[in-house]
N, CA and C of each residue as an Amber inpcrd file, in Angstrom:
protein
   546
   0.8400000  -1.1870000   0.0000000   0.0000000   0.0000000   0.0000000
   0.8810000   1.2440000   0.0000000   0.5230000   2.2060000  -0.7970000
   1.2980000   3.4400000  -0.8700000   0.9230000   4.3410000   0.2880000
   1.9100000   5.0080000   0.8240000   1.6050000   5.9590000   1.8880000
   1.8280000   7.3620000   1.3530000   0.9960000   8.2800000   1.8080000
   1.1290000   9.6560000   1.4070000   2.0570000  10.3460000   2.3900000
   3.0380000  11.0580000   1.8580000   4.0040000  11.7560000   2.7030000
   4.2360000  13.1430000   2.1270000   4.7960000  13.9920000   2.9300000
   5.1700000  15.3130000   2.4540000   6.6720000  15.3650000   2.2760000
   7.1100000  15.9590000   1.1940000   8.5360000  16.0510000   0.9140000
   9.1910000  17.0280000   1.8780000  10.3790000  16.6960000   2.2860000
  11.1440000  17.5680000   3.1670000  11.9770000  18.5320000   2.3290000
  12.0000000  19.8230000   2.6840000  12.7750000  20.7820000   1.9000000
  14.2730000  20.5370000   1.9680000  14.7240000  19.6760000   2.8660000
  16.1540000  19.3990000   2.9700000  16.5210000  18.1200000   2.2440000
  15.7220000  17.7200000   1.2710000  15.9770000  16.4770000   0.5470000
  17.3250000  16.5300000  -0.1630000  17.7870000  15.3430000  -0.5470000
  19.0550000  15.2190000  -1.2590000  19.0620000  16.0830000  -2.5170000
  17.9320000  16.1820000  -3.1970000  17.8310000  16.9850000  -4.4120000
  18.2530000  18.4310000  -4.1570000  17.7070000  19.0370000  -3.1120000
  17.9940000  20.4440000  -2.8720000  19.3810000  20.6560000  -2.2670000
  19.8650000  19.6900000  -1.5000000  21.2540000  19.7920000  -1.0280000
  22.1970000  19.7320000  -2.2130000  21.8890000  18.8580000  -3.1850000
  22.7180000  18.7310000  -4.3770000  22.6860000  20.0200000  -5.1970000
  21.5010000  20.6130000  -5.3220000  21.3930000  21.8620000  -6.0750000
  22.1510000  22.9940000  -5.3920000  22.0960000  23.0240000  -4.0720000
  22.8500000  24.0430000  -3.3520000  24.3400000  23.8580000  -3.5880000
  24.8180000  22.6160000  -3.5420000  26.2240000  22.3400000  -3.8240000
  26.5820000  22.8020000  -5.2300000  25.6970000  22.5110000  -6.2030000
  25.9500000  22.9280000  -7.5820000  26.0440000  24.4400000  -7.6810000
  25.1750000  25.1370000  -6.9660000  25.1990000  26.5990000  -7.0350000
  26.5050000  27.1480000  -6.4690000  26.9940000  26.5510000  -5.4040000
  28.2520000  27.0030000  -4.8150000  29.4270000  26.6510000  -5.7190000
  29.3740000  25.4610000  -6.3140000  30.4350000  25.0380000  -7.2210000
  30.5000000  25.9490000  -8.4400000  29.3590000  26.3210000  -8.9690000
  29.3240000  27.1660000 -10.1570000  29.5490000  28.6320000  -9.8270000
  29.4900000  28.9820000  -8.5350000  29.7220000  30.3610000  -8.1370000
  28.6360000  31.3040000  -8.6100000  27.4100000  30.8190000  -8.7530000
  26.3260000  31.6490000  -9.2740000  25.3850000  32.0110000  -8.1360000
  25.4900000  33.2320000  -7.6410000  24.6520000  33.6830000  -6.5360000
  23.1780000  33.6170000  -6.9160000  22.8270000  33.9820000  -8.1470000
  21.4240000  33.9840000  -8.5200000  20.8500000  32.5720000  -8.5020000
  21.6970000  31.5410000  -8.6560000  21.2040000  30.1830000  -8.6190000
  20.6750000  29.8320000  -7.2270000  21.2580000  30.3860000  -6.1790000
  20.7780000  30.1420000  -4.8250000  19.3470000  30.6450000  -4.6970000
  19.0560000  31.8070000  -5.2620000  17.7000000  32.3360000  -5.2400000
  16.7430000  31.4270000  -6.0120000  17.1720000  30.9100000  -7.1470000
  16.3470000  30.0010000  -7.9440000  16.0380000  28.7530000  -7.1300000
  17.0300000  28.2100000  -6.4390000  16.8400000  26.9980000  -5.6510000
  15.8300000  27.2360000  -4.5380000  15.9090000  28.3700000  -3.8660000
  14.9750000  28.6580000  -2.7730000  13.5450000  28.6950000  -3.2860000
  13.3290000  29.3070000  -4.4430000  11.9810000  29.3690000  -5.0170000
  11.5450000  27.9900000  -5.4930000  12.4350000  27.2270000  -6.1310000
  12.0930000  25.8900000  -6.6160000  11.7030000  24.9920000  -5.4570000
  12.4080000  25.0910000  -4.3560000  12.1020000  24.2720000  -3.1870000
  10.6780000  24.5240000  -2.7240000  10.2820000  25.7750000  -2.6670000
   8.9350000  26.1240000  -2.2310000   7.8980000  25.6080000  -3.2120000
   8.0970000  25.8370000  -4.5090000   7.1230000  25.4290000  -5.5230000
   6.9260000  23.9240000  -5.5600000   8.0030000  23.1540000  -5.6360000
   7.8810000  21.7040000  -5.7480000   7.2380000  21.1270000  -4.5010000
   7.5410000  21.6750000  -3.3430000   7.0380000  21.1220000  -2.0940000
   5.6310000  21.5950000  -1.7350000   4.9880000  22.3850000  -2.5800000
   3.6100000  22.7780000  -2.3250000   2.6460000  21.6360000  -2.6250000
   3.0880000  20.6310000  -3.3500000   2.2540000  19.4840000  -3.6660000
   2.4670000  18.3850000  -2.6280000   1.4320000  17.5740000  -2.4270000
   1.5840000  16.3850000  -1.6040000   2.4860000  15.4150000  -2.3450000
   3.0650000  14.4940000  -1.6070000   3.9390000  13.4960000  -2.2130000
   3.3570000  12.1120000  -1.9800000   3.6460000  11.2250000  -2.9040000
   3.1480000   9.8670000  -2.8280000   4.3050000   8.9260000  -3.1180000
   4.6070000   8.0320000  -2.1620000   5.6740000   7.0620000  -2.3510000
   5.2400000   6.0550000  -3.4060000   6.1560000   5.6350000  -4.2540000
   5.8260000   4.7220000  -5.3450000   5.4120000   3.3480000  -4.8440000
   5.7890000   2.9920000  -3.6450000   5.4060000   1.7040000  -3.0730000
   6.4500000   0.6340000  -3.3160000   6.4870000  -0.3350000  -2.4160000
   7.4410000  -1.4280000  -2.5120000   7.1640000  -2.2790000  -3.7370000
   8.2380000  -2.7190000  -4.3830000   8.1090000  -3.5970000  -5.5370000
   7.8000000  -2.8910000  -6.8380000   7.6020000  -1.5900000  -6.8050000
   7.3290000  -0.8220000  -8.0260000   8.6520000  -0.4110000  -8.6600000
   8.8310000  -0.6550000  -9.9570000  10.0570000  -0.1770000 -10.6030000
  10.1730000   1.3410000 -10.4410000  11.3400000   1.8090000 -10.0270000
  11.5440000   3.2330000  -9.7740000  11.5940000   3.9870000 -11.1000000
  10.7050000   4.9770000 -11.2840000  10.7990000   5.8130000 -12.4850000
  12.1330000   6.5560000 -12.5100000  12.6820000   6.6970000 -13.6820000
  13.9700000   7.3810000 -13.8580000  13.7680000   8.5240000 -14.8450000
  14.5480000   9.5880000 -14.6410000  14.3720000  10.7940000 -15.4610000
  15.7100000  11.4790000 -15.6820000  15.9240000  11.9590000 -16.8910000
  17.0930000  12.7760000 -17.2100000  16.6830000  13.8320000 -18.2320000
  17.2500000  15.0300000 -18.1010000  16.9390000  16.1400000 -19.0000000
  18.1440000  16.4710000 -19.8710000  17.8720000  16.8870000 -21.0890000
  18.9050000  17.4660000 -21.9420000  18.3090000  18.7060000 -22.5970000
  19.1720000  19.6390000 -22.9500000  18.7190000  20.9190000 -23.4990000
  19.4260000  21.2120000 -24.8160000  18.6850000  21.8380000 -25.7150000
  19.1920000  22.2070000 -27.0330000  18.7180000  23.6140000 -27.3520000
  19.6030000  24.4120000 -27.9130000  19.1970000  25.7600000 -28.3260000
  18.1220000  25.6630000 -29.3960000  17.1050000  26.4870000 -29.2670000
  16.0850000  26.5690000 -30.2990000  16.5660000  27.5610000 -31.3500000
  16.3450000  27.2700000 -32.5960000  16.8430000  28.1220000 -33.6860000
  16.2510000  29.5240000 -33.6540000  15.0500000  29.6840000 -33.0870000
  14.4220000  31.0000000 -33.1160000  14.1860000  31.6190000 -31.7470000
  14.0050000  30.7850000 -30.6970000  13.6040000  31.3740000 -29.4180000
  13.8370000  30.3990000 -28.2670000  14.6200000  30.7770000 -27.2810000
  14.7630000  29.9830000 -26.0730000  15.4860000  28.6670000 -26.2620000
  14.9930000  27.6400000 -25.5470000  15.6160000  26.3220000 -25.5860000
  14.5440000  25.2340000 -25.7010000  14.9770000  24.0920000 -26.1740000
  14.1360000  22.9060000 -26.2070000  14.6880000  21.9260000 -25.1810000
  13.8020000  21.3180000 -24.4400000  14.1780000  20.3720000 -23.4000000
  13.6420000  19.0040000 -23.8000000  14.5240000  17.9980000 -23.7340000
  14.1110000  16.6130000 -23.9560000  14.1390000  15.9090000 -22.6040000
  13.0570000  15.2160000 -22.2790000  12.9340000  14.4870000 -21.0220000
  12.9830000  13.0020000 -21.3470000  14.0550000  12.3600000 -20.9350000
  14.1890000  10.9110000 -21.1300000  13.6920000  10.2350000 -19.8600000
  12.7910000   9.2670000 -20.0120000  12.2450000   8.5740000 -18.8520000
  12.3500000   7.0680000 -19.0500000  12.3370000   6.3700000 -17.9390000
  12.3470000   4.9210000 -17.9400000  11.4610000   4.4600000 -16.7870000
  10.8190000   3.3300000 -16.9330000   9.9250000   2.7810000 -15.9040000
   8.7580000   3.7220000 -15.5880000   8.2250000   4.3940000 -16.5960000
   7.1590000   5.3700000 -16.3670000   6.3900000   5.5810000 -17.6600000
   5.0700000   5.6790000 -17.5470000   4.2330000   6.0110000 -18.6960000
   3.8160000   7.4670000 -18.5230000   4.3460000   8.3240000 -19.3750000
   4.0550000   9.7530000 -19.3460000   2.8620000   9.9870000 -20.2630000
   1.7250000  10.4160000 -19.6740000   0.5330000  10.5960000 -20.4880000
  -0.3780000  11.6670000 -19.8950000  -1.3650000  12.0590000 -20.6790000
  -2.3620000  13.0350000 -20.2320000  -3.4190000  12.3040000 -19.4040000
  -4.0420000  12.9910000 -18.4490000  -5.0430000  12.3350000 -17.6090000
  -6.1680000  11.6670000 -18.4020000  -6.5940000  12.2870000 -19.4870000
  -7.6950000  11.6930000 -20.2510000  -7.2680000  10.4600000 -21.0410000
  -5.9710000  10.2060000 -21.1570000  -5.4710000   9.0090000 -21.8320000
  -5.0250000   7.9390000 -20.8440000  -5.0290000   8.2740000 -19.5680000
  -4.5640000   7.3410000 -18.5370000  -5.5680000   6.2070000 -18.3570000
  -5.0300000   5.0570000 -18.0170000  -5.8710000   3.9160000 -17.6620000
  -6.1100000   4.0010000 -16.1680000  -7.3690000   4.0640000 -15.7720000
  -7.7150000   4.2440000 -14.3670000  -7.5090000   2.9330000 -13.6070000
  -6.4720000   2.9190000 -12.7710000  -6.1750000   1.7610000 -11.9470000
  -5.9330000   2.2400000 -10.5160000  -6.2650000   1.4230000  -9.5200000
  -6.0820000   1.8540000  -8.1310000  -4.6120000   2.0680000  -7.7460000
  -3.7050000   1.3610000  -8.4270000  -2.2830000   1.4960000  -8.0680000
  -1.5250000   2.4320000  -9.0040000  -2.2190000   3.1250000  -9.8990000
  -1.6300000   4.0970000 -10.8380000  -0.6820000   3.4480000 -11.8450000
  -0.7750000   2.1480000 -12.0570000   0.1650000   1.4500000 -12.9250000
  -0.4820000   0.9960000 -14.2290000   0.3670000   0.9190000 -15.2570000
   0.0260000   0.3460000 -16.5540000   1.1760000  -0.5920000 -16.9000000
   0.8590000  -1.8290000 -17.1970000   1.8820000  -2.8300000 -17.5310000
   2.9850000  -2.8900000 -16.4700000   2.6260000  -2.7120000 -15.2130000
   3.5680000  -2.8480000 -14.1130000   4.3640000  -1.6060000 -13.7530000
   4.2340000  -0.5240000 -14.5270000   4.9610000   0.7110000 -14.1950000
   3.9680000   1.8390000 -13.9310000   4.4340000   2.8220000 -13.1690000
   3.5830000   3.9570000 -12.8320000   3.2540000   4.7890000 -14.0620000
   2.1280000   5.4600000 -14.0080000   1.7600000   6.4080000 -15.0540000
   1.4430000   7.7470000 -14.4050000   1.5430000   8.7870000 -15.1800000
   1.2260000  10.1280000 -14.7100000   1.7560000  11.1510000 -15.6890000
   1.8820000  12.3600000 -15.2240000   2.3960000  13.4420000 -16.0610000
   3.5710000  14.0820000 -15.3250000   4.0830000  15.1530000 -15.8630000
   5.2020000  15.8620000 -15.2420000   4.8220000  17.3220000 -15.0300000
   5.4650000  17.9470000 -14.0670000   5.3350000  19.3910000 -13.8650000
   6.6650000  20.0250000 -14.2370000   6.5890000  21.1200000 -14.9710000
   7.7850000  21.8250000 -15.4320000   7.9130000  23.1260000 -14.6680000
   9.0850000  23.3250000 -14.0650000   9.3980000  24.5380000 -13.3220000
  10.5480000  25.2410000 -14.0210000  10.4030000  26.5320000 -14.2700000
  11.4850000  27.3250000 -14.8320000  11.7980000  28.4160000 -13.8180000
  13.0170000  28.3750000 -13.3150000  13.4610000  29.3060000 -12.2750000
  12.5090000  29.3080000 -11.0780000  12.0700000  28.1090000 -10.7120000
  11.2500000  27.9480000  -9.5200000   9.7770000  28.2020000  -9.7000000
   9.3530000  28.5920000 -10.8880000   7.9430000  28.8770000 -11.1510000
   7.3610000  27.7330000 -11.9710000   6.2580000  27.1590000 -11.4820000
   5.6060000  26.1040000 -12.2510000   5.0050000  26.7350000 -13.4960000
   5.4720000  26.2630000 -14.6530000   5.0480000  26.8470000 -15.9270000
   4.0210000  26.0150000 -16.6710000   4.1180000  24.6970000 -16.5560000
   3.1880000  23.8830000 -17.3190000   3.2550000  22.4300000 -16.8780000
   2.2510000  21.6690000 -17.3490000   2.2780000  20.2210000 -17.2300000
   2.9000000  19.6840000 -18.5140000   3.4580000  18.4910000 -18.4040000
   4.0900000  17.8710000 -19.5620000   3.5280000  16.4640000 -19.7160000
   3.0510000  16.1570000 -20.9230000   2.4630000  14.8510000 -21.2090000
   3.2830000  14.0650000 -22.2210000   4.3480000  14.6450000 -22.7330000
   5.2370000  13.9990000 -23.6990000   6.6780000  14.2440000 -23.3130000
   7.5980000  13.8290000 -24.1640000   9.0180000  13.8820000 -23.8060000
   9.7420000  15.1600000 -24.2300000   9.1100000  16.0110000 -25.0110000
   9.7930000  17.2180000 -25.4910000   8.9600000  18.4480000 -25.2120000
   9.6590000  19.5390000 -24.9280000   8.9680000  20.8040000 -24.6650000
   9.8500000  21.9700000 -25.0800000   9.2200000  23.0920000 -25.2950000
   9.9190000  24.3290000 -25.6370000   9.8270000  25.2890000 -24.4540000
  10.9470000  25.8900000 -24.1050000  10.9820000  26.9300000 -23.0780000
  11.2640000  28.2440000 -23.7970000  10.2620000  29.1120000 -23.9000000
  10.4690000  30.3700000 -24.6240000  11.4350000  31.2960000 -23.8840000
  12.1050000  32.1230000 -24.6300000  13.0480000  33.0900000 -24.0610000
  12.3800000  33.9610000 -23.0000000  11.0920000  34.2450000 -23.1550000
  10.3900000  35.1120000 -22.2070000  10.3010000  34.4950000 -20.8020000
  10.5080000  33.1870000 -20.6670000  10.5010000  32.5380000 -19.3580000
  11.8820000  32.5470000 -18.7100000  12.8980000  32.9180000 -19.4770000
  14.2760000  32.8550000 -19.0040000  14.7840000  34.2240000 -18.5920000
  15.7550000  34.2130000 -17.7000000  16.3990000  35.4500000 -17.2680000
  17.8210000  35.4860000 -17.8190000  18.4450000  36.6360000 -17.7500000
  19.8440000  36.7420000 -18.1650000  20.6900000  36.0070000 -17.1320000
  21.6090000  35.1870000 -17.6010000  22.4730000  34.4410000 -16.6940000
  21.9690000  33.0210000 -16.4910000  22.0970000  32.5340000 -15.2610000
  21.7900000  31.1380000 -14.9440000  20.2840000  30.9260000 -14.7980000
  19.7960000  29.8790000 -15.4400000  18.3920000  29.4800000 -15.3700000
  18.3160000  28.0110000 -14.9780000  17.2770000  27.6520000 -14.2500000
  17.0450000  26.2690000 -13.8870000  15.7220000  25.8090000 -14.4970000
  15.7530000  24.6520000 -15.1550000  14.5430000  23.9880000 -15.5970000
  14.4890000  22.6740000 -14.8230000  13.4170000  22.4670000 -14.0710000
  13.2350000  21.2440000 -13.2910000  11.9460000  20.5720000 -13.7330000
  11.9710000  19.2520000 -13.7940000  10.8040000  18.4760000 -14.1840000
  10.5820000  17.4110000 -13.1250000   9.3970000  17.4520000 -12.5000000
   9.0480000  16.4430000 -11.4970000   8.0020000  15.5050000 -12.0810000
   8.0840000  14.2320000 -11.7040000   7.0700000  13.2660000 -12.1330000
   5.9570000  13.2640000 -11.0980000   4.7110000  13.2840000 -11.5900000
   3.5500000  13.4370000 -10.7180000   2.4480000  12.4630000 -11.0980000
   1.6630000  12.0860000 -10.0930000   0.4730000  11.2810000 -10.3600000
  -0.5600000  12.1960000 -11.0270000  -1.6030000  11.6080000 -11.5630000
  -2.6500000  12.4270000 -12.1750000  -3.5150000  13.1340000 -11.1340000
  -3.2330000  12.8820000  -9.8530000  -3.8640000  13.6500000  -8.7780000
  -2.8980000  14.7600000  -8.3090000  -1.8120000  14.9590000  -9.0600000
  -0.8010000  16.0110000  -8.8660000   0.1060000  15.7900000  -7.6620000
   0.1610000  14.5810000  -7.1370000   1.0990000  14.2790000  -6.0630000
   2.4740000  14.0450000  -6.6790000   3.5240000  14.5300000  -6.0060000
   4.8900000  14.2660000  -6.4520000   5.2140000  12.8100000  -6.1790000
   5.6840000  12.0780000  -7.1980000   6.1300000  10.7160000  -6.9680000
   7.4440000  10.7570000  -6.2130000   7.5620000   9.8870000  -5.2200000
   8.7840000   9.7960000  -4.4300000   9.2080000   8.3390000  -4.3130000
  10.5110000   8.1360000  -4.2580000  11.0740000   6.8220000  -3.9740000
  11.8750000   6.9830000  -2.6920000  11.4310000   6.3010000  -1.6410000
  12.0500000   6.5500000  -0.3330000  11.6770000   7.9550000   0.0880000
  12.6600000   8.7630000   0.3910000  12.3760000  10.1530000   0.7680000
  12.8480000  11.1420000  -0.2960000  12.9580000  10.6650000  -1.5490000
  13.4550000  11.5260000  -2.6280000  12.3910000  11.7650000  -3.6930000
  12.1630000  13.0250000  -4.0330000  11.3100000  13.3480000  -5.1760000
  11.9350000  12.7460000  -6.4240000  11.1090000  12.3330000  -7.3590000
  11.6270000  11.8620000  -8.6430000  11.6070000  13.0600000  -9.5700000
  12.7980000  13.6100000  -9.7950000  12.9190000  14.8930000 -10.4770000
  14.2510000  14.9750000 -11.2210000  14.2210000  15.6910000 -12.3310000
  15.4290000  16.0230000 -13.0700000  15.5330000  17.5310000 -13.1600000
  16.7620000  18.0260000 -13.2100000  16.9660000  19.4670000 -13.2560000
  18.1860000  19.7670000 -14.1080000  18.1080000  20.8730000 -14.8220000
  19.2300000  21.2910000 -15.6490000  19.4270000  22.7940000 -15.4580000
  20.6870000  23.1960000 -15.3140000  21.0290000  24.6170000 -15.1700000
  21.6660000  25.0890000 -16.4610000  21.1450000  26.1940000 -16.9800000
  21.5590000  26.7140000 -18.2760000  21.9810000  28.1730000 -18.1770000
  22.9170000  28.5400000 -19.0310000  23.2500000  29.9430000 -19.2460000
  23.4110000  30.0950000 -20.7480000  22.4220000  30.7220000 -21.3850000
  22.4240000  30.8140000 -22.8420000  23.5720000  31.6480000 -23.4010000
  24.2400000  32.4320000 -22.5480000  25.3700000  33.2270000 -23.0150000
  26.6650000  32.4170000 -23.0100000  26.6430000  31.2000000 -22.5180000
  27.8450000  30.3590000 -22.4250000  27.8250000  29.2660000 -23.4830000
  29.0040000  28.7520000 -23.7620000  29.1460000  27.6070000 -24.6580000
  30.0720000  26.6140000 -23.9860000  29.6390000  25.4520000 -23.6160000
  28.2800000  24.9640000 -23.7690000  27.3350000  25.6530000 -22.7880000
  26.0670000  25.6690000 -23.1110000  25.1040000  26.4040000 -22.2910000
  24.6750000  25.6340000 -21.0420000  24.8260000  24.3050000 -21.0500000
  24.4540000  23.5020000 -19.8870000  25.5890000  23.5720000 -18.8660000
  25.2770000  24.1240000 -17.6910000  26.2620000  24.2720000 -16.6270000
  26.2680000  23.0760000 -15.6860000  25.0900000  22.5190000 -15.4540000
  24.9800000  21.4030000 -14.5130000  23.6930000  20.6510000 -14.8080000
  23.7570000  19.3400000 -14.6640000  22.5950000  18.4900000 -14.8850000
  22.4710000  17.5690000 -13.6830000  21.2780000  17.4610000 -13.1230000
  21.0380000  16.6160000 -11.9530000  19.8060000  15.7660000 -12.1860000
  19.8440000  14.5410000 -11.7130000  18.6640000  13.6960000 -11.6900000
  18.6460000  12.9080000 -10.3960000  17.4670000  12.7580000  -9.8230000
  17.3430000  11.9710000  -8.6050000  17.4460000  10.4840000  -8.9140000
  17.1200000  10.0990000 -10.1410000  17.1120000   8.6920000 -10.5500000
  17.7090000   8.5810000 -11.9560000  19.0290000   8.3910000 -12.0780000
  19.6540000   8.3360000 -13.4110000  19.2410000   7.1050000 -14.2180000
  19.2810000   7.2620000 -15.5230000  19.0090000   6.1680000 -16.4510000
  20.3570000   5.5320000 -16.7780000  20.4930000   4.2440000 -16.4960000
  21.7800000   3.5660000 -16.6810000  22.1110000   3.3070000 -18.1390000
  21.1810000   2.7820000 -18.9070000  21.4370000   2.4030000 -20.2910000
  20.8860000   3.4660000 -21.2310000  21.6850000   4.4930000 -21.4790000
  21.2320000   5.5690000 -22.3500000  21.3870000   5.1500000 -23.8030000
  20.5220000   5.7190000 -24.6380000  20.6290000   5.5230000 -26.0670000
  20.3670000   6.8650000 -26.7460000  20.8320000   6.9810000 -27.9750000
  20.6570000   8.2470000 -28.6960000  19.1790000   8.4990000 -28.9510000
  18.7670000   9.7530000 -28.7430000  17.3770000  10.1070000 -29.0020000
  17.2600000  11.2610000 -29.9640000  18.3660000  11.8420000 -30.3560000
  18.3420000  12.9410000 -31.3410000  19.3800000  12.6800000 -32.4010000
């Protein structure tokens, strides 16, 4: 049986992000982390339950030819879908893995839900300097999926004025066997 829990703001994810901000020497990143912590933790959390394959997530970013960036979300052990396409099951699973959608945060502000693996982040959502895009996996009741005491989330820090633009990439659950997707 799954238990409902609330995420702790001192989770490994946010400690890791704080370390990244100090390593990168970006003061504005500390402000982004503080806002992201508040936004992500406003939702209830739901543990995936024993015996459930742990969903895995990783983000990659690509410059958009005309505006902002494109983000690719690679997932494993998870069915990413819209609520109206979900199969209604008491354990939230399809073919043995969890299903749900994702929430996208840009600089700590929840910007949209995500039902597929690719999204566009317009320049108007970004600030000059360091930006954070975080994607959390959520049930269709908007609870953050957690494994143990960790949110299942991926995050990428970008600075469009730098080459390469990706400064740091973090995932709570890395994908071991990566394959080319672009």
